[in-house]
N, C-alpha and C positions, 0 to 999 in steps of 0.2 A: 348592117347587122340589125335584125329585128328586135325591138325594145319590148321587155316583158313588163307588163303592167303591175302595179302594186296589188291590185285586186286578185289577179291570177296567182301572185306568190303567196298571199294570205289564204287563198283557197287550197293550194298545195300543202301549205304547212298544217292547215286543219285536218288534212287527211291522215297525217302521221299519227299512230296510235300513242297515247300518253303513257309514260312509264308508271309502274305501280308505285304507289306512295310509300315513302320510307316510314318505318316506325321509329319515331324519335322521342326520346326521353328528355323532357325540358331541363331536368337536373343535370344534364350532361353536356350543356353548352353546344347543343346541336350535333354531337357525335352520334353515329348510328350505334344503337344499343348492342352490344355483344354479350351473349348469355355466358359470362365467364364461369359463374357457378356450374352451369350445365356442362361446359367444356371440361372443368376439372373433374366432375363426376364421370363423364362419358370416357375419359382417358385415364381414369383411376390414378390420377396424381396423388401421391401419398402425402397427406396433409396431417401434420402433428397438432397444430392448433390454429385458431383463426379468431377475428375479432376486428373491431374498428381500428382504423389506421391512424395513430397518433391523436385519436380523439376528435378528428376533424369530421364535420358533417358529410356524409356521403362516401368517405374514404373507407377502404376496407383491405385487409391484409390476411394473407394465407402464409404461415410458416410451414415448410415442408419437412418431412421426416428425414429426407436425405437429399443431398445435392445431386441433380441429374446428370452432372458432368464429371465429378470427382468423388462422389460418394460420401461427402462430409455429412456427419449426423449430429452436429452441434448447433442447430437452429440458425445456421448461417444462411440457407436457400430460402427464398421467399417469392411471393407474387403480391403485388400491390395494385389495387384499382383506385385512382384518384377520384376526387369529387367531380372532376370534369369529364370522367369516363375513360381517361387515359390509362393505359395498362402498362406497368412495369415489372420486370422480374430480374432476378440475379442471385448472387452469392457473394457473401462478404469476404471470402478467402482470396488472398492475392493471386492464387493460381486459377481462380474462375473469373479474373477481370476480362472484360469484352463480352461476356455472355449476357444476354438480356431476354426480353419478352419473344422476340422473333426466334432466338436460338432455343429457348424453352419449348416454344410452340412446334418447331421443326422437330424437336427430340421426340414429342409424343405424336405428333401428326405430321409425319414427313411429307414435303411437297406442299404444305399449306401456303407457303409464301408464293410459290410459283403459280398456284391456282389463283391466288388473290391478284396477282400481276396480270394474269391472263384476263381475268374478269374485268379489271380496269382498262386494259387495252381493248376490250370488246364493248366498252362503254357501259358496263354494268354498275359503275360507281364504286364507292368505297368499300373495300373488303373488311368486315368487322374484325377488330382486334389487330389489324395489320399495323406495323410500325409507321407506315406512311400516313395512316388514318387516324385512328384514336389516339396513338402514341405521338402523332405529331405535335400534340399539345404538350411541350416538354415542361417538366417540373422546374420550379424556381431553384436557384442555387440553395436557398435555405431548406427547401423540400429535399434536395439531394443530400445535404449534409444531415438532415434529420433521419433519412433513409438509412444511412451508414450504421446508425446506432440500433437498428432493428435487430440485428444478431448479438447485440451486446446484453449483458445482464445489468440492468439498472437497478439501483437500491439507494437507500439513504441511511446514515448513521443515527443513533439516538438523538444527536444534537441537530439533526436535520441537514447535514452536509451531503450533497448528491455525489454518488460514486458510480462507476461503471467497471465491470469485468469484461474485458476484451479477449477473445480467444485468438491467440497467435500461435501458429504451428500446433504444438501438442501441449500447450499450457495456457493459462488464463493470467492476464496482467490486470491488476485492480489499480485504478487511478481516481482521484478526485476530478470531477468534471471541470472544475476551475483551474486544473493543474496544467502546466506547460505541455506535459507528456499527452494528455487526452487532446488538447488543441492540435498538437503536431499530428496525432493520429488522424483526426478529422481532415486536416489540410492534405496529408498525403493520400488519403482515400479519394479526395475530390480531384487532386492533380493527376492521379493514375486515370481516372475516367475522363476528365475534362481537359487535361492538359494545360491547366492555367490555374491560378489562385482564385478563391471567391472573394467577393467583397467583404469588407470589414463588418458591414451591416448585416450581411447574409450570415456570416459566422456567428456574430452576437445574437441574432435571433434564433438560430439553430441551437446554440449552447443554452439559451434560456428556455426554449421548448423541451429539450432533452432533460435539462435539470428539473423542470417542472414535472415531467413524467416520472423521474426517479424519486421525487419527494412525494407525489401524490398516489402514483400508480405502483411504485416499486416497494418491495418489503423493506423493513428495518432490520439492519445487520451491523454489528459493531466491526470496526477495523482495527488492525493491530500493527505495531512497529517492532519487528524482530522477535518478540516473545508474546505468546498467547496462552491462555488457559481455556480448556474446553473439555467438559464432560470428564472431569478428574484426570485429564492428561495435560502435559505441557507440549507446546509446539515451539521450536526454535527455527526461525527461517534462515536458511543457509545463504540466502541472497545470490545464488549462483545462476548461471544461464538456463540451467534445467528446471529452475523454480522448485527446488526440492526443500523439504523441511525435515526436521528431526521429531519424531513423536516420542515422547518420554512418558512411561506409565509406571505404576508400582512394580511391574514384572520386568521392566527393562526399557531399552529404547531401540528404535529403528528408523531408517530413512525412509520417507514416504514421497512419492512423486508430486501429490496434490493434497495439502492438508484441508481439513473441513472448515477452516476458519480464513477470513480475508486479511492478508497481509498487504500492506501498502509499503512500498520501497521509495524512500527519499533520496535525493540526489546524492546525498554524502555516504549512503550505504555501500559497504564493500563486502565481498563474499567471504564466508567462513569455509575452511577445508572440511571435507567429508570426514566426520570423526572415526577413529579406530578403536577396537577393543584392546584390552591387554596393557593399557598404559597406567601411569601413576601421576598423581599431582607432585610427587618428589622430583619428577623430571623437570619441574618448573623451577626448583630451587636455585640451580646455578645462574639463572637468569633474572633473579630478584636480589636487590642490595638491601638487605635487612640486617638489624643488629642483633636480633635474638630470636629463638624458636618460636616464642609467643607471636612475634610480629609476622613470621611466615604463616602461621596458622590463621592469623586475622585476615591477612590478604587472601588466602584460600577460602576462608569463611565469606568474605565479601563477595567473591566470584560466584559462590553457591548461592548467595543471597540474591545476586543480580539476575539469576536464572529462575527466580521465583516469579511468576506472573502477577501475583497479588500484592507483594511487598509486605510491610514497609521496607525501606532501604536506608541504611545508615550512609551518611555522606562519608566517603573515603578522604581524608585529609592526609596529604604526604608533605612533611616538612623536612628541611635540612639546608645545610650551606650549599654553596656553590660546589659543583663536582660530586654531588651525592646521587645523580642519576635520576632525579625527580621526574623530569619529562619522559625519559626513556622508560621508567617503571609504569608511568601512566599509559604509555604506548603499548607496552607488553600486556598489562592487565585488560585494556580495552580491546586489544586485538583478539583476546581469548573468547569474549562473549559478544562484542558488538564492533567489529572492525570498520573503519571508516576511511574514506578518501583523505579527509583532514581530520585526523583524530583529536587535535588540540585547538581549543577556541580561546581567543582573548576574553578577559573579563568583560561581562555584559554592561551595556551603558544604562539600561533600565529592565523593568520587568518584561516589557515587550520583547527585547532581544532574549532574555531567558526563556520565555515561552516559545519563541521560534526555535531556540537551540533544543529545547526538550521535545518539541513536535517532530523534529527532523532526525532525532537520535535517541536510541534507547539509553545510551550511557554518556551523557553530556560530560566533557572533560574540560575544565577551565584551568588554563595554564598560566603560571607565574603571577600569582595574585600577590600584591603588597598590601594586605589587610582586607578585611571584608566590611562594607558599610552596612548600617543597620538594616536598610530596605533590602539588601541582598541577602543578608543573614536570615531575616524573616521569610523571604522568598524561597530560600533553600530549605528552610524547615518545612515549608508546605509541600515542596517537591519531594522531600523524603518520606512524609507520612501521608500525603495526599491532600490536595487543596486546589483552589482555582485561582487563576489570573484573569483580570478583566482589563480590557484595553479597547481603545477605538480602532475600527477597521481602517485600514490604509486607505487614504484619499476620501474618508468619510468623517463627518463631524458628529453624527448622532447615532451610528449603529456600533454597539458594544459587541466585541468578540470575547467569549468566554473560553478559556483553556484550562482544563482540568486534568491532572495526570499525576502519577507517582514515578519517579525515576531513580536509579542508581547513579549518584553524581560522584565524580572524582575532582578534588581540588589539590593544587600543589602550589607552594610558595616558599620563601625563605622564613618570613615572620610567622609568628603564631597567628593562625587564621581563625579557628573556632574560639573566639574569645567570648562571644555572648553565650549565656548559660543554655538557652534553648537549642541553639546549634551544636553546642559541645555535647549535650545530652543525646544527640541524634548522630554522632560521629564516631568513626574510628580514626584515631590520630596516631599515625606512624611517623617516628622520627628516623629519617634515613641518615646513615653515617657517610662521611666522605669516603670515596675510594682511593686506596693508596695507589700510587704510580704502578707498582708492579703487578697489580690485578686489572688494569685497564686493557680493554680490547678494542679492536677496530670495529666500526659499525657493521661492515660487511660480514665479518666472522660472527658477530653477536647475533644479526638477524638470520643468517643462515642456520645457526643453531635453533634459534626460535621456530623457523619454519619447519625443521626436521621434527621437533617434539610437539608442535602445535596439534596435529590430529590426534596423538595419543593423549595428550593432557586434556584436550576437549572431551574425548571419550571418557576419561576418568571423572571429569566433572559431571557429565551426564549420569554416569553411574551413582554419583552422590545425590543427584537430583531425584533419581528413581528411588533411592533409599529414603529420602526426605518424604516423598509422596506415600511410601510404603508405611512409614512409621510416625508421621506427623500427628495423627489422630491419638495415638497412644503414648506420645512422648510428654512426659511431666518433669518440670523444673521445680526444685525445692523453693526457690525465690525468683520471681519474674523480674528481670530488669527492664529498664527503658528500652523500647524497641522490642518488646516481648515476643512478637510474632517472629521476627528475624532470628531472635535467639533459639526459639523452638524449632524453626526450619533447619538451621544449621545443626543444632544438636540431634535432630532426627536423621540427619544425613551421615553422622559420625561412624556408623558401622562400615561405610564405604571409603573412610579416610584413614590415612596411615598413622593415626594416633588413638589413644585410649579415650573412651567415653568420658566426658566430663572435662577434656583438656581444653576444648574451645571455650567453655563457659569460664573456666579459670582465667584464661588469656583475656576474655572479654571484660570480665570483672576488674582485672588488674589494669586493663587499658583505660577504663573509665576512672579508676582512682587516680591513675598517673595524669589523666587529663585535668582532673580537678586541682591536683597538686601543681601543674603547671600553670593553671588559671590563677591560683592563688599567688604564685611567684611573679605573675605579670602585672598584678593589681597592687598599685603603691599603698592603698589603704590596708589591704589585707596583710602586706609585708610590714607596715607599721604596727598593726594590732598583734601580729605574731611576735614581733620583736619586744613589744611591751609585756606580753604574756611570759616570754621566756626570761625576762629580767625579773 
């Protein structure tokens, strides 16, 4: 065999023409630059908006007017060019999982991938924009997690808490970014695309970045639990699977598929039935164990007050001996305006527990209290008329968390509960009688009847709220009692209630006088002074 010398090989190699130089953008880590902007324009890809991607230098994003695969028009389809030059595309809907830049390019430029593969086989080098080229530089786990939030509506509340509204099927879910639900949504998106879980650090980095975008780039919007007021209307979240709400105005009420306010549903929230017209609050009477007509009117008044988004809300205090259906009455009343998975709560240990209960429930219900300590009495007063709670954040020694809200609270117990004067002035105190054996019913029979009348009673309460909206500005009371706004609200609703105008105020005034009389009877000093005066 004849040996070829090194000099001859070098001479032959020098005869081969050199390939044309590649145009390389040094900012793209050596990737061949692909004119993505020109490609979008040339193929008339419908772009709704565009801008920097996640605020990262060199990254850019295009949000499409509609999904090229399934026609979605809710900002879910996107194209992203990373700072490295890598290109990604997709749609956040579950039905579009598996589609990416390659599928998008094939949609607008059929055969582009085959042409690129042929060029590679011929030795022409990397095809610009091909998944095996520019997109070979895969995004990190944190970048993928951040990308999933591109189709979400990010915003923050007035107190700076980051939230996101996620489009799911035909409705939007709103969650705090620090909530378990939002984290689960991110993990599910990642698992469906990658088939595994992200690292804890990637998840933490992504949530921090998404939260920063919500706070600094997103608009400020309030969020509501169960009840909201907006532009002279009241909205009641039904908490059903269809995400429906009831819109109540001065002219009536109607069920709307998506209200114009942001509702947040906590884990304890349960669904209200769709209300019906033609009912009356009188259908509720057989389900309530009350001693007198005035007590029934006060319970109905409290329900109507609980549907006022502005408050204030008198604390409803139910007292009575064993066997007076105190807890059952609480369940009935709460189910009418704010049903819950667990409607009754044990007494809170501190203000933090009370704040947690109030943040997760529109109508916190404290069951079986045996007296109220001074700090709890003061906290309930603030909750009735509006006030703040301050506590340290969990696992933190220096960050203070503020909670400010007004809530309609229900309390029940055997002993006299509203002993302190401030709480007594802010309460409706109802003494429930013991139920005689011949009037007792099974729970199955009782709750079946409640289920039957619930939609009609709810509809009647909504009619009363509509009347309150219609008449509130022109309702005048001769003498304003404590909790005057509550009294005016219910008085304005009386035209839709089965009693004469002024009957509520008479019952309310009598209840306050009776509460003061009971308080004097429980005070040994007052008893001694009264006895002395009588002698």
